[in-house]
Each structure stands twice: as C-alpha cells, then as structure tokens.
TORGUNU-601617 format. One record per atom (N, C-alpha, C): residue number from 1; residue in three letters; atom name; y, z, x. Coordinates in steps of 0.001 Angstrom, whole numbers, plus 524288, in hexadecimal, padded with zeros to 5 digits. Layout:
NUM:ALA:CA:Y:Z:X $
...
This chain:
1:MET:N:931DF:CD3C4:3F6D0 $
1:MET:CA:936AE:CD68B:3F5B0 $
1:MET:C:939A0:CD76D:3FAD1 $
2:PRO:N:93EAF:CD613:3FB02 $
2:PRO:CA:941A9:CD6D4:3FFCF $
2:PRO:C:9426C:CDCA1:400FC $
3:ALA:N:942F7:CDDD0:405F9 $
3:ALA:CA:943C5:CE33A:40798 $
3:ALA:C:9492C:CE51A:405D5 $
4:LEU:N:94951:CE9F1:4043C $
4:LEU:CA:94E49:CEC3C:4029D $
4:LEU:C:9518C:CED9F:4075E $
5:ARG:N:95697:CECBF:406F4 $
5:ARG:CA:95A1A:CEE5C:40B21 $
5:ARG:C:95AAC:CF43F:40AF1 $
6:PRO:N:95B6D:CF6BE:40F63 $
6:PRO:CA:95BED:CFC78:40F5F $
6:PRO:C:960F3:CFE2D:40C9B $
7:TYR:N:960EF:D0307:40AE8 $
7:TYR:CA:96596:D0536:4086F $
7:TYR:C:969F5:D05B8:40C6F $
8:ALA:N:96EB4:D0606:40A99 $
8:ALA:CA:9733E:D0694:40E06 $
8:ALA:C:9731F:D0BE2:410C4 $
9:ASP:N:97579:D0C0E:41554 $
9:ASP:CA:975EA:D10EA:41842 $
9:ASP:C:97925:D14C8:41513 $
10:PRO:N:9772F:D198D:41429 $
10:PRO:CA:97A0C:D1D3E:410E3 $
10:PRO:C:97F5B:D1ECC:41324 $
11:HIS:N:97FE1:D1EDA:4184E $
11:HIS:CA:984EC:D2043:41A9B $
11:HIS:C:988FB:D1C02:4199C $
12:ALA:N:98764:D1720:41A4F $
12:ALA:CA:98AF5:D12C7:4193F $
12:ALA:C:98C45:D1290:4136B $
13:THR:N:98867:D13AF:41028 $
13:THR:CA:98950:D13AE:40A8B $
13:THR:C:98D31:D17F6:4090D $
14:GLY:N:98CC0:D1C82:40B73 $
14:GLY:CA:9906F:D20C2:40A6D $
14:GLY:C:995FC:D1F50:40BF9 $
15:VAL:N:99687:D1CB4:41076 $
15:VAL:CA:99BB5:D1AED:41228 $
15:VAL:C:99DDE:D16F9:40E3C $
16:CYS:N:99A8F:D135E:40C71 $
16:CYS:CA:99C47:D0F7B:40899 $
16:CYS:C:99DE4:D1218:40375 $
17:LEU:N:99AF2:D1610:401BC $
17:LEU:CA:99C5B:D18E0:3FCFE $
17:LEU:C:9A1A3:D1B87:3FDA8 $
18:GLY:N:9A28C:D1DC4:4023B $
18:GLY:CA:9A7A0:D2029:4034C $
18:GLY:C:9AC08:D1C37:40319 $
19:LEU:N:9AB16:D1786:40527 $
19:LEU:CA:9AF12:D1369:404FF $
19:LEU:C:9B014:D118F:3FF6B $
20:VAL:N:9ABF2:D113A:3FC4E $
20:VAL:CA:9AC93:D0FC8:3F6C9 $
20:VAL:C:9AFC1:D13F4:3F3F4 $
21:LEU:N:9AEA6:D18EC:3F506 $
21:LEU:CA:9B18E:D1D21:3F296 $
21:LEU:C:9B74D:D1CFC:3F439 $
22:LEU:N:9B845:D1C08:3F935 $
22:LEU:CA:9BDA3:D1B8C:3FB1A $
22:LEU:C:9C06E:D1703:3F86E $
23:ALA:N:9BDC0:D1299:3F7F0 $
23:ALA:CA:9C012:D0E0E:3F551 $
23:ALA:C:9C134:D0F41:3EF91 $
24:CYS:N:9BDB8:D1229:3ED00 $
24:CYS:CA:9BEA5:D139B:3E784 $
24:CYS:C:9C387:D16E8:3E6FE $
25:PHE:N:9C41B:D1AC5:3EA67 $
25:PHE:CA:9C8CB:D1E08:3EA30 $
25:PHE:C:9CDB1:D1AD0:3EB56 $
26:ALA:N:9CD59:D1758:3EF40 $
26:ALA:CA:9D1F1:D144C:3F0CE $
26:ALA:C:9D371:D1039:3ECB7 $
27:LEU:N:9CF99:D0DAD:3EA60 $
27:LEU:CA:9D0B7:D095B:3E6CB $
27:LEU:C:9D177:D0B0B:3E11B $
28:THR:N:9CE9C:D0F26:3DF75 $
28:THR:CA:9CEDE:D109B:3D9EF $
28:THR:C:9D121:D1609:3D90E $
29:GLY:N:9D168:D1924:3DD36 $
29:GLY:CA:9D344:D1E7E:3DC97 $
29:GLY:C:9CF34:D2216:3DA3B $
30:GLN:N:9CA4C:D203E:3D9DC $
30:GLN:CA:9C61E:D235D:3D78A $
30:GLN:C:9C166:D2358:3DB23 $
31:GLY:N:9BE34:D275E:3DA99 $
31:GLY:CA:9B972:D27CB:3DDB6 $
31:GLY:C:9B4C5:D2573:3DAF9 $
32:LEU:N:9B02A:D26E8:3DCE0 $
32:LEU:CA:9AB48:D24FA:3DAB1 $
32:LEU:C:9A8B8:D2931:3D75F $
33:GLY:N:9A59A:D27A5:3D3A8 $
33:GLY:CA:9A2BA:D2B28:3D042 $
33:GLY:C:99F63:D27F4:3CC93 $
34:ALA:N:99CF8:D2A7C:3C8C9 $
34:ALA:CA:999AE:D2796:3C528 $
34:ALA:C:99A03:D2995:3BF90 $
35:SER:N:999F7:D2EB7:3BECE $
35:SER:CA:99972:D30C8:3B97E $
35:SER:C:99E0A:D2F5E:3B5F7 $
36:GLY:N:9A29C:D2EB2:3B81F $
36:GLY:CA:9A717:D2D37:3B4EC $
36:GLY:C:9A661:D27EC:3B25A $
37:ALA:N:9A352:D247E:3B4D6 $
37:ALA:CA:9A251:D1F5E:3B286 $
37:ALA:C:99F51:D1FEC:3AD6D $
38:PHE:N:99B7D:D2355:3AD63 $
38:PHE:CA:9985E:D240D:3A8AC $
38:PHE:C:99B91:D26AD:3A461 $
39:ALA:N:99EFC:D2A4B:3A5DE $
39:ALA:CA:9A271:D2CBE:3A204 $
39:ALA:C:9A647:D28C1:39FD2 $
40:SER:N:9A836:D2536:3A31A $
40:SER:CA:9ABC9:D2125:3A13A $
40:SER:C:9A912:D1D7D:39D6B $
41:VAL:N:9A44E:D1C01:39EA4 $
41:VAL:CA:9A159:D188D:39B2A $
41:VAL:C:9A03A:D1B5A:395FE $
42:ALA:N:99EC0:D205C:3964B $
42:ALA:CA:99DD2:D2356:3917C $
42:ALA:C:9A2C3:D2397:38E33 $
43:SER:N:9A745:D2441:390B5 $
43:SER:CA:9AC39:D2453:38DDC $
43:SER:C:9AD42:D1F12:38B49 $
44:GLY:N:9AC03:D1ADD:38E0C $
44:GLY:CA:9ACA2:D15AA:38BC7 $
44:GLY:C:9A947:D14EC:386FB $
45:VAL:N:9A487:D1702:38713 $
45:VAL:CA:9A10A:D16A5:38292 $
45:VAL:C:9A33E:D19D3:37E06 $
46:VAL:N:9A51E:D1E86:37F26 $
46:VAL:CA:9A755:D21D3:37B07 $
46:VAL:C:9AC1C:D1F32:3789A $
47:VAL:N:9AF70:D1CD7:37BCD $
47:VAL:CA:9B40D:D1A1A:379CB $
47:VAL:C:9B266:D1599:3763E $
48:ALA:N:9AE5A:D12BF:377D6 $
48:ALA:CA:9AC94:D0E50:374AD $
48:ALA:C:9AA32:D1019:36F83 $
49:VAL:N:9A759:D1471:36F98 $
49:VAL:CA:9A4AC:D164B:36AE6 $
49:VAL:C:9A847:D197A:3675F $
50:SER:N:9AB57:D1CF1:369B0 $
50:SER:CA:9AE9E:D2075:366A4 $
50:SER:C:9B3D2:D2163:36967 $
51:PRO:N:9B792:D1DDE:368B4 $
51:PRO:CA:9BC9A:D1E75:36B67 $
51:PRO:C:9BF6C:D2393:36A29 $
52:GLU:N:9BEC9:D2596:36558 $
52:GLU:CA:9C164:D2A79:363F4 $
52:GLU:C:9BF72:D2EFC:36749 $
53:THR:N:9BA66:D2F2B:36842 $
53:THR:CA:9B825:D3351:36B79 $
53:THR:C:9BA69:D3327:370F2 $
54:ALA:N:9BAD7:D2E8E:3731E $
54:ALA:CA:9BCC5:D2E05:3787E $
54:ALA:C:9C273:D2FA9:378EF $
55:VAL:N:9C597:D2E7B:37504 $
55:VAL:CA:9CB27:D2FC8:3753C $
55:VAL:C:9CBF9:D35AD:374AF $
56:HIS:N:9C8C6:D3841:37186 $
56:HIS:CA:9C981:D3DD6:37079 $
56:HIS:C:9C662:D4158:37423 $
57:SER:N:9C343:D3F2D:3778E $
57:SER:CA:9C02B:D4246:37B3E $
57:SER:C:9C2DA:D423D:38092 $
58:ALA:N:9C405:D46CF:3829C $
58:ALA:CA:9C69C:D471F:387BA $
58:ALA:C:9C32A:D44C9:38C02 $
59:TYR:N:9BE09:D4584:38B8B $
59:TYR:CA:9BA77:D4379:38F86 $
59:TYR:C:9BAA6:D3D84:38FA7 $
60:PHE:N:9B9E7:D3B0B:38B31 $
60:PHE:CA:9B9F0:D3556:38B06 $
60:PHE:C:9BF64:D332A:38BF3 $
61:HIS:N:9C352:D35E8:38A12 $
61:HIS:CA:9C8AB:D340F:38AC6 $
61:HIS:C:9CA1C:D33CB:39091 $
62:SER:N:9C7F1:D374A:393C0 $
62:SER:CA:9C927:D3736:3995C $
62:SER:C:9C73F:D3229:39BEE $
63:TYR:N:9C326:D2FD4:399D6 $
63:TYR:CA:9C13C:D2AE5:39BFE $
63:TYR:C:9C43C:D2632:399EB $
64:LEU:N:9C72C:D26EC:395B7 $
64:LEU:CA:9CA14:D229C:3935D $
64:LEU:C:9CFA6:D223B:39566 $
65:GLN:N:9D177:D2627:3984B $
65:GLN:CA:9D6E1:D263C:39A0A $
65:GLN:C:9D829:D21D7:39DD0 $
66:HIS:N:9D45C:D1FF0:3A0A3 $
66:HIS:CA:9D55A:D1C02:3A4AD $
66:HIS:C:9D366:D16A1:3A30B $
67:GLY:N:9D3B1:D156F:39E11 $
67:GLY:CA:9D200:D1055:39C37 $
67:GLY:C:9CC66:D1076:39A4B $
68:SER:N:9C9E8:D0BFD:39A6F $
68:SER:CA:9C497:D0B7F:39877 $
68:SER:C:9C0B9:D0E5D:39BF5 $
69:PRO:N:9BD3B:D117C:39997 $
69:PRO:CA:9B950:D1421:39CCC $
69:PRO:C:9B593:D1049:39F73 $
70:TRP:N:9B530:D0B86:39D6C $
70:TRP:CA:9B194:D07A8:39FA1 $
70:TRP:C:9B392:D057C:3A4D0 $
71:THR:N:9B8A4:D060B:3A5D6 $
71:THR:CA:9BAC6:D040E:3AAC5 $
71:THR:C:9BC52:D0874:3AE75 $
72:ALA:N:9BA71:D0D24:3AD77 $
72:ALA:CA:9BB9D:D1199:3B0D9 $
72:ALA:C:9B974:D108E:3B653 $
73:TRP:N:9BBFB:D12D1:3BA3B $
73:TRP:CA:9BA87:D11FA:3BFB3 $
73:TRP:C:9B4BD:D1303:3C0A9 $
74:LEU:N:9B2AC:D175F:3BEB6 $
74:LEU:CA:9AD3B:D18A9:3BFDE $
74:LEU:C:9A961:D14F3:3BD38 $
75:VAL:N:9AAC3:D12D2:3B8B2 $
75:VAL:CA:9A757:D0EF7:3B623 $
75:VAL:C:9A710:D0A12:3B983 $
76:VAL:N:9AB87:D0845:3BB61 $
76:VAL:CA:9ABAB:D03AE:3BED1 $
76:VAL:C:9A8AB:D04DD:3C3E0 $
77:GLU:N:9A94D:D099C:3C5EE $
77:GLU:CA:9A68E:D0B1C:3CAB5 $
77:GLU:C:9A0A4:D0AE5:3C9FB $
78:ILE:N:99EAC:D0D12:3C5B2 $
78:ILE:CA:99902:D0D1E:3C4C6 $
78:ILE:C:996F1:D0797:3C426 $
79:LEU:N:999DD:D0434:3C186 $
79:LEU:CA:9983A:CFEB6:3C128 $
79:LEU:C:99806:CFC43:3C69A $
80:GLY:N:99BD0:CFD80:3C9E6 $
80:GLY:CA:99BD1:CFB99:3CF49 $
80:GLY:C:9973C:CFDA9:3D264 $
81:VAL:N:995BD:D0285:3D17E $
81:VAL:CA:9912B:D04C9:3D426 $
81:VAL:C:98C42:D01CA:3D2A7 $
82:MET:N:98BBB:D008A:3CDA3 $
82:MET:CA:9870F:CFDAD:3CBE9 $
82:MET:C:986DE:CF82D:3CE44 $
83:VAL:N:98B4D:CF579:3CE39 $
83:VAL:CA:98B82:CF038:3D084 $
83:VAL:C:98A81:CF083:3D669 $
84:GLY:N:98CFA:CF44D:3D907 $
84:GLY:CA:98C3B:CF4F1:3DEA0 $
84:GLY:C:98698:CF633:3E009 $
85:ALA:N:98406:CF96A:3DCEC $
85:ALA:CA:97E8B:CFAB7:3DDED $
85:ALA:C:97B16:CF5DB:3DD6A $
86:ALA:N:97C2A:CF2A0:3D978 $
86:ALA:CA:97916:CEDD9:3D8C8 $
86:ALA:C:979EE:CEA13:3DD4F $
87:VAL:N:97ECD:CE978:3DEFC $
87:VAL:CA:97FF6:CE5FB:3E367 $
87:VAL:C:97D6E:CE80F:3E860 $
88:SER:N:97DC9:CED22:3E94A $
88:SER:CA:97B70:CEF82:3EDEC $
88:SER:C:9758B:CEEC5:3EDF7 $
89:ALA:N:97303:CEFAB:3E97F $
89:ALA:CA:96D59:CEEF6:3E932 $
89:ALA:C:96BDB:CE944:3EA1F $
90:ALA:N:96EED:CE5A9:3E811 $
90:ALA:CA:96DCE:CE01E:3E8DC $
90:ALA:C:96E64:CDE99:3EE9C $
91:LEU:N:97292:CE077:3F122 $
91:LEU:CA:9736F:CDF37:3F6AB $
91:LEU:C:96F2E:CE186:3FA29 $
92:ALA:N:96D03:CE5FC:3F89D $
92:ALA:CA:968EA:CE87E:3FBB5 $
92:ALA:C:9637C:CE683:3FA49 $
93:GLY:N:96330:CE2E5:3F69A $
93:GLY:CA:95E1A:CE0D2:3F509 $
93:GLY:C:95ADA:CE4CB:3F215 $
94:ARG:N:95D4A:CE83E:3EF38 $
94:ARG:CA:95A77:CEC65:3EC81 $
94:ARG:C:95A6E:CEBAF:3E691 $
95:ILE:N:95B63:CE6F6:3E4B6 $
95:ILE:CA:95B0E:CE5F4:3DF18 $
95:ILE:C:95617:CE2D9:3DE19 $
96:ARG:N:95302:CE4CD:3DA87 $
96:ARG:CA:94E51:CE1E8:3D8F3 $
96:ARG:C:94CBC:CE3BF:3D385 $
97:LEU:N:94A52:CE057:3D0AC $
97:LEU:CA:94883:CE194:3CB71 $
97:LEU:C:94323:CE413:3CBE3 $
98:THR:N:9429E:CE8D0:3C9FF $
98:THR:CA:93D95:CEB81:3CA24 $
98:THR:C:93C81:CEDF9:3C4E3 $
99:PHE:N:937A1:CEEBB:3C3DF $
99:PHE:CA:935F6:CF17F:3BF35 $
99:PHE:C:932D1:CF634:3C0FC $
100:VAL:N:9346D:CFAB2:3BF49 $
100:VAL:CA:931A8:CFF75:3C0B1 $
100:VAL:C:92FDC:D0230:3BBC3 $
101:ARG:N:92B94:D04C9:3BC4C $
101:ARG:CA:9298E:D07B7:3B7DE $
101:ARG:C:92C99:D0CCF:3B77B $
102:ALA:N:92F08:D0DAC:3B328 $
102:ALA:CA:9324F:D1242:3B277 $
102:ALA:C:92F08:D1735:3B20B $
103:VAL:N:93117:D1B50:3B43A $
103:VAL:CA:92EA0:D206D:3B3AA $
103:VAL:C:93011:D227D:3AE4E $
104:ARG:N:92C55:D24AB:3ABAE $
104:ARG:CA:92D5E:D26CD:3A677 $
104:ARG:C:92DB8:D2CBD:3A6E0 $
105:PRO:N:9328C:D2EB7:3A723 $
105:PRO:CA:93312:D3460:3A7A0 $
105:PRO:C:931B1:D3719:3A286 $
106:SER:N:9304B:D3C06:3A2FE $
106:SER:CA:92F2A:D3F10:39E49 $
106:SER:C:93437:D3FC6:39B34 $
107:GLY:N:933A5:D413A:39656 $
107:GLY:CA:93840:D4222:39313 $
107:GLY:C:93BAC:D466F:3954B $
108:ALA:N:9393F:D4A77:39774 $
108:ALA:CA:93C3E:D4ECB:399AF $
108:ALA:C:93F45:D4D00:39E79 $
109:LEU:N:93CC9:D49DB:3A1CE $
109:LEU:CA:93F65:D47FE:3A689 $
109:LEU:C:943DE:D4447:3A52A $
110:LEU:N:942FB:D40EB:3A154 $
110:LEU:CA:9470D:D3D51:39F99 $
110:LEU:C:94B9D:D4055:39D34 $
111:SER:N:94A73:D4440:39A0C $
111:SER:CA:94E8F:D477B:397B0 $
111:SER:C:951A0:D4A6F:39BE1 $
112:ALA:N:94EEA:D4C6F:39FC7 $
112:ALA:CA:9518E:D4F3D:3A404 $
112:ALA:C:95528:D4B92:3A703 $
113:GLY:N:9536B:D46BE:3A7F7 $
113:GLY:CA:956AF:D42F2:3AABA $
113:GLY:C:95B8A:D417A:3A7A7 $
114:ILE:N:95ADC:D407D:3A2A6 $
114:ILE:CA:95F4F:D3F1E:39F57 $
114:ILE:C:96302:D43C4:39ED9 $
115:GLY:N:960D6:D4867:39E15 $
115:GLY:CA:96419:D4D16:39DAA $
115:GLY:C:96718:D4E28:3A2AF $
116:GLY:N:96483:D4D81:3A72B $
116:GLY:CA:9672A:D4E4E:3AC2B $
116:GLY:C:96B8D:D4A6D:3ACFF $
117:GLY:N:96A9E:D458A:3AB91 $
117:GLY:CA:96EBA:D4192:3AC05 $
117:GLY:C:97359:D42C9:3A885 $
118:MET:N:97242:D44A1:3A3CD $
118:MET:CA:97684:D45FC:3A03B $
118:MET:C:9799C:D4AB1:3A24A $
119:LEU:N:976E1:D4E8F:3A478 $
119:LEU:CA:97999:D5311:3A6B2 $
119:LEU:C:97D10:D517E:3AB48 $
120:MET:N:97B2A:D4DE2:3AE7D $
120:MET:CA:97E5E:D4C05:3B2D4 $
120:MET:C:98332:D4931:3B0D3 $
121:GLY:N:9829D:D4613:3ACBE $
121:GLY:CA:98718:D435B:3AA79 $
121:GLY:C:98B16:D4721:3A83E $
122:VAL:N:98939:D4B2A:3A580 $
122:VAL:CA:98CC4:D4F19:3A358 $
122:VAL:C:98F6C:D5211:3A7D0 $
123:GLY:N:98C72:D535B:3ABDD $
123:GLY:CA:98EB7:D5612:3B05F $
123:GLY:C:992E7:D52DA:3B308 $
124:ALA:N:991E7:D4DC9:3B3A6 $
124:ALA:CA:995CE:D4A5D:3B611 $
124:ALA:C:99AB1:D4A02:3B2AF $
125:ALA:N:999FE:D49E0:3AD84 $
125:ALA:CA:99E87:D49A8:3AA07 $
125:ALA:C:9A19F:D4EC1:3AA3E $
126:LEU:N:99EE7:D532D:3AA46 $
126:LEU:CA:9A19B:D5835:3AA91 $
126:LEU:C:9A467:D58E3:3AFCC $
127:ALA:N:9A203:D56E1:3B3F8 $
127:ALA:CA:9A45D:D5758:3B927 $
127:ALA:C:9A88B:D5339:3BA13 $
128:ARG:N:9A915:D4F98:3B66C $
128:ARG:CA:9ACD6:D4B41:3B6D2 $
128:ARG:C:9ABA2:D47CF:3BB83 $
129:GLY:N:9A699:D4709:3BC9B $
129:GLY:CA:9A51E:D4388:3C0D3 $
129:GLY:C:99F7E:D4466:3C27A $
130:CYS:N:99DA1:D40F4:3C5CF $
130:CYS:CA:9983C:D4136:3C796 $
130:CYS:C:99809:D42D5:3CD57 $
131:THR:N:99355:D43C3:3CF2C $
131:THR:CA:992B0:D4580:3D495 $
131:THR:C:9948F:D416F:3D87C $
132:SER:N:993A7:D3C77:3D757 $
132:SER:CA:99558:D3872:3DB10 $
132:SER:C:99B48:D3832:3DB63 $
133:GLY:N:99DD6:D388D:3D6FD $
133:GLY:CA:9A387:D387D:3D6FF $
133:GLY:C:9A5C6:D3D48:3D9AB $
134:LEU:N:9A35F:D41C6:3D8A3 $
134:LEU:CA:9A545:D4690:3DB0F $
134:LEU:C:9A466:D467D:3E0EF $
135:ALA:N:99FB2:D4505:3E28D $
135:ALA:CA:99E7A:D450C:3E826 $
135:ALA:C:9A193:D40E8:3EB16 $
136:LEU:N:9A1AF:D3C25:3E90C $
136:LEU:CA:9A45E:D37EF:3EBD4 $
136:LEU:C:9AA4E:D3864:3EB5F $
137:SER:N:9AC38:D383D:3E6A4 $
137:SER:CA:9B1E1:D382D:3E5E9 $
137:SER:C:9B44E:D3D7F:3E706 $
138:GLY:N:9B1F4:D41A6:3E4F1 $
138:GLY:CA:9B40F:D46DC:3E5E9 $
138:GLY:C:9B393:D4877:3EB98 $
139:GLY:N:9AF2B:D4717:3EE06 $
139:GLY:CA:9AE68:D4866:3F387 $
139:GLY:C:9B244:D45A9:3F716 $
140:THR:N:9B36A:D40BC:3F5F2 $
140:THR:CA:9B723:D3DE4:3F93A $
140:THR:C:9BCBA:D3FCA:3F86E $
141:MET:N:9BDBF:D4218:3F3EF $
141:MET:CA:9C2F6:D4443:3F2F0 $
141:MET:C:9C35A:D49D8:3F505 $
142:LEU:N:9BF2D:D4B97:3F7AA $
142:LEU:CA:9BEDD:D50D9:3F9F9 $
142:LEU:C:9BF6F:D552A:3F5E9 $
143:SER:N:9BD41:D5436:3F150 $
143:SER:CA:9BD41:D581F:3ED2D $
143:SER:C:9B981:D5C81:3EEAD $
144:VAL:N:9BB72:D6141:3EEBA $
144:VAL:CA:9B82F:D65BD:3F026 $
144:VAL:C:9B399:D6638:3EC5E $
145:GLY:N:9B4A2:D6576:3E75A $
145:GLY:CA:9B078:D65C0:3E379 $
145:GLY:C:9AC34:D61C0:3E460 $
146:ALA:N:9ADB7:D5D0A:3E5F6 $
146:ALA:CA:9A9D7:D58F9:3E703 $
146:ALA:C:9A665:D5A7A:3EBA1 $
147:TRP:N:9A8BD:D5C9D:3EFB8 $
147:TRP:CA:9A5AE:D5E24:3F451 $
147:TRP:C:9A227:D62C5:3F323 $
148:ILE:N:9A407:D6682:3F00A $
148:ILE:CA:9A0A9:D6AE4:3EE7A $
148:ILE:C:99C1C:D68DA:3EB42 $
149:PHE:N:99D43:D6537:3E7B2 $
149:PHE:CA:9991D:D62EE:3E47B $
149:PHE:C:99510:D6020:3E7DA $
150:MET:N:996CD:D5CFB:3EB9B $
150:MET:CA:99313:D5A16:3EEDB $
150:MET:C:98F9B:D5DC1:3F205 $
151:VAL:N:991D9:D61D7:3F439 $
151:VAL:CA:98EB5:D65A1:3F727 $
151:VAL:C:98ABF:D6834:3F37D $
152:ALA:N:98C7A:D69CB:3EED1 $
152:ALA:CA:988F5:D6C3B:3EB0A $
152:ALA:C:984BA:D6877:3E943 $
153:LEU:N:98616:D6383:3E889 $
153:LEU:CA:98255:D5F96:3E6DC $
153:LEU:C:97E01:D5EDD:3EAE8 $
154:PHE:N:97F76:D5E3B:3EFD0 $
154:PHE:CA:97B8C:D5D79:3F3E3 $
154:PHE:C:97855:D626B:3F4BD $
155:LEU:N:97AC8:D66F0:3F486 $
155:LEU:CA:977FA:D6BD6:3F51C $
155:LEU:C:973F5:D6C7C:3F0BB $
156:ALA:N:97598:D6B6E:3EBE6 $
156:ALA:CA:971FF:D6BC5:3E776 $
156:ALA:C:96D8A:D67DD:3E812 $
157:GLY:N:96EBC:D632D:3E9EB $
157:GLY:CA:96A9F:D5F4E:3EAC2 $
157:GLY:C:96699:D610F:3EEC3 $
158:PHE:N:9686A:D6348:3F306 $
158:PHE:CA:964CA:D6534:3F707 $
158:PHE:C:96183:D69CA:3F511 $
159:LEU:N:963C6:D6D14:3F1CA $
159:LEU:CA:960E9:D7191:3EFC5 $
159:LEU:C:95D00:D7020:3EB85 $
160:VAL:N:95E57:D6C5B:3E84D $
160:VAL:CA:95B05:D6AE6:3E3E0 $
160:VAL:C:956ED:D66D2:3E556 $
161:ALA:N:957EF:D639D:3E939 $
161:ALA:CA:95468:D5F56:3EA9A $
161:ALA:C:94EC4:D610D:3EB98 $
162:PRO:N:94DC8:D6555:3EE50 $
162:PRO:CA:94849:D66D3:3EF33 $
162:PRO:C:94538:D67BF:3EA33 $
163:MET:N:947D0:D6961:3E603 $
163:MET:CA:9450A:D6A42:3E115 $
163:MET:C:94318:D652D:3DEA8 $
164:PHE:N:945A6:D60D5:3DFFB $
164:PHE:CA:94445:D5BDB:3DD9F $
164:PHE:C:94179:D582D:3E16A $
165:ARG:N:94045:D5A03:3E60F $
165:ARG:CA:93DE6:D56BE:3E9FE $
165:ARG:C:938C8:D5442:3E82F $
166:ARG:N:935B3:D571D:3E527 $
166:ARG:CA:930AC:D54FB:3E35E $
166:ARG:C:93159:D5052:3DFD3 $
167:LEU:N:935D4:D4FDA:3DD38 $
167:LEU:CA:936CD:D4B6C:3D9C8 $
167:LEU:C:9381B:D4676:3DCCC $
168:TRP:N:93973:D46E3:3E1C9 $
168:TRP:CA:93B2A:D426B:3E4DC $
168:TRP:C:936B1:D3F60:3E748 $
169:SER:N:93203:D4179:3E724 $
169:SER:CA:92DA1:D3EC9:3E9C8 $
169:SER:C:92B42:D3A90:3E67F $
C-alpha cells in the first residue's frame, strides 16, 4: 500500500477557505453554509408530493420564490463540496475500497443519535441557518450576533469537553 500524503497545512487551508468565501461573495453575492441546502431539497420533495401544501405554507413558499429549490445556491454548493472532497481525496491518494465491521450501537444510543440529529436540524431551521454559515458568512460580514455566537460556541466547547474526554480514547 502506498504511503499517504500528509494533510494540508491548516493555516494555508484557512487562507484558501477565506479566498473561496471572498470569491462566493464577489461572484454570487452569497456566502457559504449548509443547512439551507437540506431545507431546499425538502421543499422540492414537498412540491413534488403535494404542490398545494407548498403554495399555502409560508415556510415552503419562501424556498419557491427564487425558482426551483433543486437549483438553489446552497444545493449547488453542497454538490460542489462533495465533488471537491472526492477530487481532493483522490489527489492526496486517500481513496481506497475498504470493508470495516460496523459497530452495533444499542437501541438507546442509536435513538439518542437520531434524536440529537433531528434536534440540530430543527434548531438550524428555527435559527434560519447553521453554525458554519453563521460563523463563516456572518463573521466575515462583521455581524455582532455571529461573533457573540462564535465566542459562546468555543467557550461552551471548552467547558463541556472535559466531561466527554473519556469517550475520546
């Protein structure tokens, strides 16, 4: 098996991410994020299954105002992220076919994971965005709320991390 190439320097990667964000603002007038893509796709599914519901729902109608939800900026962005990740892994020699034995979590652990994921999705929908969009796009726009959120996020992470340290070993 060939040796894996090392990961990219995090500082250079951060500069590149900043340049990508700048290019997004300059070329499309929009920032980066993720959760809006899933909401757009969900709206597309609702439109396909029940067009009346989508037209009479303010939530779904907001995703239909700018054309097809399937061609929304964030949907295209997420597809680009997936393609870019595959190309990056291929260039770094980190793609290989492997078979791993799956861990079988208990029913309680599986339920907690699914429930936590659903709560995060509902939270992102209620907040009208995700942490990546808020931190990257809101932070670059010098939004006070975004900076308060980022400070609170890192502070909470530092305070809560010791409680979960035993799970990391």
